[in-house]
SERO-4910 file (N, C-alpha, C, O; in steps of 0.05 Angstrom, whole numbers):
BEGIN
 pado doro    nc1    nc2    nc3   cac1   cac2   cac3    cc1    cc2    cc3    oc1    oc2    oc3
  Met    A    139    975   -719    136    985   -687    113   1001   -674    120   1023   -664
  Ala    A     88    994   -672     60   1000   -661     69    993   -632     64   1008   -613
  Ala    A     82    971   -628     93    950   -609    114    969   -582    118    964   -558
  Val    A    122    987   -599    145   1001   -581    133   1016   -559    135   1016   -534
  Gly    A    113   1035   -585     92   1057   -566     84   1052   -550     89   1066   -530
  Thr    A     68   1027   -551     57   1005   -532     68   1010   -503     65   1026   -485
  Leu    A     86    984   -509    113    983   -488    116   1007   -465    109   1007   -441
  Asn    A    129   1030   -482    123   1051   -469    106   1066   -446    110   1072   -422
  Asp    A     84   1070   -468     49   1072   -450     48   1048   -426     49   1058   -403
  Glu    A     47   1030   -425     50   1001   -406     75   1015   -380     66   1023   -359
  Ala    A    113   1016   -389    118   1021   -374    110   1049   -351    112   1043   -327
  Leu    A    100   1078   -358     92   1092   -353     66   1088   -342     56   1108   -333
  Lys    A     53   1067   -340     30   1064   -325     43   1050   -305     41   1059   -283
  Arg    A     54   1032   -308     70   1029   -280     79   1038   -268     73   1038   -244
  Lys    A    105   1052   -283    112   1070   -260     83   1087   -239     78   1083   -215
  Glu    A     66   1106   -257     50   1108   -244     43   1098   -219     53   1110   -200
  Arg    A     27   1077   -214     18   1067   -199     45   1055   -180     37   1049   -157
  Leu    A     66   1051   -183     82   1047   -161     92   1074   -155    111   1074   -140
  Lys    A     86   1088   -160     97   1121   -154     65   1121   -122     70   1126    -99
  Ala    A     39   1115   -134     14   1110   -116     15   1098    -93      8   1106    -71
  Leu    A     25   1079    -98     26   1053    -77     50   1068    -60     45   1068    -36
  Arg    A     73   1079    -67     96   1094    -48     89   1109    -33     96   1108     -9
  Glu    A     71   1129    -46     47   1150    -31     32   1139     -7     33   1148     16
  Lys    A     17   1113    -18     -9   1106     -7     10   1085     24     -3   1078     43
  Arg    A     30   1082     22     56   1076     38     57   1090     70     49   1084     93
  Asn    A     72   1113     55     85   1128     65     57   1140     85     60   1133    108
  Val    A     34   1155     82     10   1161     82      5   1139    114      3   1148    137
  Gln    A      4   1112    107     -5   1096    122     21   1093    145     15   1085    168
  Asn    A     38   1096    142     61   1099    167     65   1122    178     78   1122    199
  Asp    A     55   1147    166     58   1171    180     28   1158    204     31   1155    228
  Asn    A      6   1154    191    -11   1154    205     -7   1136    236    -10   1142    260
  Thr    A      0   1114    222      3   1104    244     29   1112    281     29   1108    305
  Asp    A     46   1126    256     60   1138    282     43   1159    299     44   1161    323
  Gln    A     26   1175    280      7   1195    296     -1   1189    318      5   1198    340
  Asp    A    -23   1164    308    -47   1152    320    -29   1147    351    -36   1159    372
  Glu    A     -4   1127    348      3   1116    375     24   1146    388     44   1156    377
  Pro    A     10   1152    410     35   1173    408     50   1164    443     62   1178    458
  Gly    A     43   1140    446     67   1132    458     93   1111    455    110   1105    471
  Asn    A     88   1104    428    105   1098    413    130   1118    394    129   1128    372
  Ser    A    148   1117    412    160   1139    403    190   1124    392    210   1132    402
  Thr    A    192   1107    376    211   1085    369    227   1098    353    216   1116    341
  Thr    A    253   1096    347    263   1114    333    279   1095    313    279   1070    311
  Glu    A    292   1109    300    310   1083    276    324   1068    287    322   1044    284
  Lys    A    345   1080    307    359   1059    313    351   1036    334    363   1015    339
  Glu    A    329   1044    345    315   1022    365    306   1001    345    308    977    349
  Arg    A    295   1011    323    283    988    301    299    961    282    295    938    274
  Leu    A    322    987    282    347    969    270    354    938    293    351    939    318
  Pro    A    361    914    278    359    894    298    393    897    306    410    901    290
  Arg    A    397    894    332    424    887    348    440    866    348    434    845    360
  Pro    A    459    869    335    483    849    335    485    837    361    478    848    382
  Thr    A    496    811    356    505    795    395    527    782    376    525    771    354
  Phe    A    553    788    396    580    775    389    582    747    399    577    743    423
  Arg    A    587    730    385    597    699    401    619    691    405    630    683    425
  Ser    A    629    694    376    662    694    379    680    713    380    704    710    386
  Tyr    A    668    732    375    670    763    360    679    779    387    661    782    403
  Lys    A    707    790    395    703    807    424    704    842    413    724    856    415
  Pro    A    683    849    406    691    882    392    704    898    420    702    895    444
  Glu    A    718    919    401    739    940    414    727    961    425    734    971    446
  His    A    712    967    412    685    999    421    676    991    442    670    968    443
  Asp    A    672   1008    464    661    999    491    624    996    498    610    989    516
  Ser    A    620   1007    468    595   1007    468    577    984    456    554    980    462
  Leu    A    591    969    440    585    931    429    592    925    454    574    911    462
  Lys    A    615    929    478    620    902    496    592    888    509    584    865    513
  Glu    A    584    911    512    550    902    529    535    875    512    526    853    518
  Gln    A    537    887    490    531    866    472    541    834    464    530    816    451
  Ala    A    569    836    478    580    808    473    562    785    492    549    793    512
  Lys    A    564    755    482    557    734    500    586    732    513    608    737    504
  Pro    A    574    719    543    600    708    553    617    683    540    602    671    525
  Ala    A    638    673    540    646    652    532    633    625    541    624    622    564
  Ala    A    633    606    524    625    584    543    644    573    553    667    578    546
  Gln    A    639    555    572    656    542    589    650    510    585    630    497    589
  Ala    A    677    500    574    674    465    572    660    453    590    659    463    612
  Ser    A    647    433    584    640    421    606    656    391    615    672    379    601
  Asp    A    649    385    639    672    370    640    652    324    643    636    310    655
  Ile    A    669    325    621    663    299    606    655    261    618    636    245    616
  Thr    A    683    261    630    695    249    645    677    233    661    687    211    663
  Met    A    657    234    673    640    220    686    627    203    663    627    178    664
  Ser    A    611    220    638    591    204    621    610    183    613    608    160    622
  Ile    A    635    191    589    651    171    591    653    141    607    650    116    603
  Lys    A    658    159    626    657    123    642    640    106    650    642     83    657
  Asp    A    613    127    649    589    108    647    576     92    625    561     73    626
  Gln    A    589    109    599    589     88    572    610     67    576    609     44    566
  Leu    A    620     73    584    642     43    586    641     16    598    646     -7    591
  Asp    A    631     28    620    624     12    645    596    -12    634    594    -37    635
  Ala    A    575     13    624    550      0    606    558     -5    581    540     -1    564
  Gly    A    584    -14    571    592    -34    550    607    -54    555    615    -69    537
  Lys    A    613    -57    584    625    -85    587    603    -97    592    584    -84    600
  Thr    A    601   -127    588    588   -143    587    596   -181    619    618   -192    622
  Asp    A    581   -185    627    586   -202    649    589   -236    632    606   -253    636
  His    A    568   -236    614    564   -257    609    575   -271    578    570   -259    557
  Val    A    584   -287    579    603   -305    554    577   -317    543    560   -326    558
  Val    A    576   -317    512    556   -331    501    576   -358    497    599   -360    488
  Ser    A    555   -379    510    561   -403    509    556   -424    481    567   -445    476
  Glu    A    541   -412    470    526   -425    443    529   -413    419    522   -390    414
  Val    A    539   -428    402    548   -406    377    537   -432    352    545   -455    347
  Asp    A    512   -411    340    504   -424    306    517   -423    300    526   -401    300
  Leu    A    534   -448    287    554   -444    266    534   -438    244    537   -415    234
  Asp    A    513   -454    234    500   -432    207    507   -404    199    518   -397    178
  Lys    A    501   -389    218    496   -361    226    533   -352    215    538   -335    199
  Leu    A    548   -365    225    576   -361    223    592   -362    198    610   -346    192
  Ala    A    578   -389    180    591   -405    155    575   -383    131    551   -380    125
  Pro    A    602   -372    121    589   -354     96    580   -370     76    587   -392     68
  Arg    A    561   -354     70    540   -375     49    555   -373     17    568   -353     13
  Lys    A    554   -387      2    558   -390    -24    559   -367    -44    536   -359    -47
  Pro    A    571   -357    -56    572   -332    -71    539   -328    -94    526   -309   -102
  Asp    A    538   -359    -97    514   -364   -119    485   -362   -104    463   -358   -116
  Trp    A    489   -365    -80    457   -378    -75    430   -361    -68    411   -370    -56
  Asp    A    433   -336    -78    410   -321    -85    402   -322   -107    379   -318   -114
  Leu    A    429   -331   -131    411   -345   -159    403   -364   -158    387   -367   -177
  Lys    A    405   -382   -144    390   -412   -147    368   -405   -124    349   -420   -118
  Arg    A    371   -386   -115    334   -379   -102    326   -363   -127    307   -372   -139
  Asp    A    333   -348   -132    308   -329   -154    309   -347   -177    294   -335   -192
  Val    A    320   -378   -196    329   -381   -212    312   -412   -200    308   -426   -220
  Ser    A    301   -429   -172    280   -444   -170    263   -444   -185    265   -459   -204
  Lys    A    242   -429   -182    216   -440   -194    208   -432   -213    184   -435   -216
  Lys    A    228   -416   -239    229   -425   -263    239   -448   -277    236   -454   -300
  Leu    A    255   -461   -255    272   -484   -252    251   -513   -257    254   -532   -272
  Glu    A    229   -506   -237    203   -520   -231    193   -531   -248    187   -554   -254
  Lys    A    190   -502   -260    163   -504   -292    176   -516   -314    162   -532   -327
  Leu    A    208   -511   -322    224   -526   -335    213   -562   -329    200   -575   -345
  Glu    A    221   -568   -312    221   -589   -303    196   -605   -312    197   -624   -327
  Arg    A    177   -595   -303    146   -601   -308    151   -607   -335    152   -630   -343
  Arg    A    153   -587   -351    156   -588   -379    172   -603   -392    161   -610   -413
  Thr    A    198   -615   -389    214   -631   -393    198   -661   -387    205   -679   -402
  Gln    A    179   -669   -365    169   -691   -366    158   -698   -388    166   -716   -402
  Arg    A    131   -674   -392    112   -676   -407    127   -686   -431    127   -709   -440
  Ala    A    137   -669   -441    159   -672   -469    160   -696   -468    142   -708   -481
  Ile    A    175   -708   -457    190   -741   -452    172   -763   -451    178   -784   -462
  Ala    A    143   -758   -436    120   -770   -443    109   -775   -468    100   -797   -476
  Glu    A    110   -745   -486    102   -745   -507    114   -767   -524    105   -789   -529
  Leu    A    140   -750   -532    159   -774   -544    165   -798   -547    174   -808   -567
  Ile    A    159   -813   -520    149   -845   -523    125   -844   -528    115   -867   -525
  Arg    A    112   -832   -532     77   -841   -531     86   -844   -567     88   -865   -581
  Glu    A     90   -815   -574    104   -819   -607    117   -842   -622    112   -852   -643
  Arg    A    136   -845   -605    156   -874   -608    134   -901   -612    133   -916   -631
  Leu    A    120   -900   -593    103   -921   -594     77   -918   -613     63   -938   -614
  Lys    A     69   -900   -627     48   -905   -639     64   -911   -663     54   -930   -674
  Ala    A     84   -903   -675    105   -904   -695    107   -929   -699    103   -937   -723
  Ser    A    113   -948   -678    125   -970   -688    110   -992   -687    122  -1011   -696
  Gln    A     77   -998   -674     62  -1006   -657     59  -1032   -657     49  -1052   -666
  Glu    A     77  -1019   -635     99  -1044   -612     83  -1037   -587     75  -1015   -580
  Asp    A     80  -1065   -570     73  -1061   -545     94  -1052   -533    117  -1049   -542
  Leu    A     83  -1046   -505    104  -1030   -484    123  -1049   -469    140  -1042   -453
  Ala    A    117  -1073   -478    140  -1089   -460    161  -1096   -473    181  -1104   -460
  Ser    A    161  -1095   -507    175  -1099   -522    194  -1063   -526    218  -1063   -527
  Met    A    184  -1046   -528    198  -1018   -524    212  -1017   -500    231  -1004   -494
  Val    A    200  -1033   -487    226  -1021   -453    248  -1045   -459    271  -1038   -451
  Ser    A    248  -1067   -469    261  -1087   -469    288  -1078   -492    312  -1084   -493
  Val    A    268  -1058   -512    296  -1050   -534    313  -1036   -514    336  -1043   -510
  Gly    A    302  -1017   -501    304   -996   -488    329  -1011   -468    352  -1004   -473
  Ala    A    326  -1026   -451    344  -1035   -432    369  -1046   -443    390  -1045   -431
  Glu    A    362  -1060   -477    387  -1074   -480    405  -1047   -493    429  -1043   -489
  Gln    A    391  -1033   -507    413  -1002   -501    430   -994   -486    454   -992   -491
  Asn    A    420   -989   -466    425   -985   -430    449   -996   -431    469   -983   -430
  Arg    A    450  -1027   -435    472  -1049   -428    487  -1047   -449    510  -1055   -441
  Met    A    487  -1042   -471    508  -1041   -491    523  -1022   -491    546  -1023   -500
  Glu    A    508   -998   -479    524   -959   -469    540   -961   -448    558   -945   -446
  Ala    A    538   -980   -429    540   -998   -405    565  -1009   -405    582  -1006   -389
  Gly    A    565  -1025   -429    581  -1036   -430    609  -1027   -448    632  -1036   -444
  Asp    A    602  -1011   -464    627   -990   -483    642   -976   -460    666   -976   -458
  Glu    A    622   -961   -439    639   -958   -420    657   -960   -411    672   -942   -407
  Asp    A    660   -986   -404    671  -1001   -383    694  -1011   -399    710  -1026   -389
***
């Protein structure tokens, strides 16, 4: 409950400070008006004056502040100049067919995957070489006999396919 009392006290202090600031500002405004005797501005002159662009006021005193209607400019000459500039006298004689031909829909995928495929190709070649070495060690035979066995198998497979 003590908090409510302190809040009320704070609010009263704030009100007093604001009141003092207002009085100080009013005193300063009065001093500036008295210091400048040539400045006899009234409240009407301080307010901004409206300018009427698309509205035509009915009251006589406001008609002075209305702006005249804008006149449309003639654009036919500028359009003719633009049309003349757009006409070309030269005709393209050579057309690069590579630029006109549409690309395959998967060209970007092939481009992005090509680096990865190169790595995989190298790894595949290494793995094949290792397998051949392991087979040679396992059979303890020379390379010529293994090649001849592989060639015979290829011939048999080719004969089965025919």
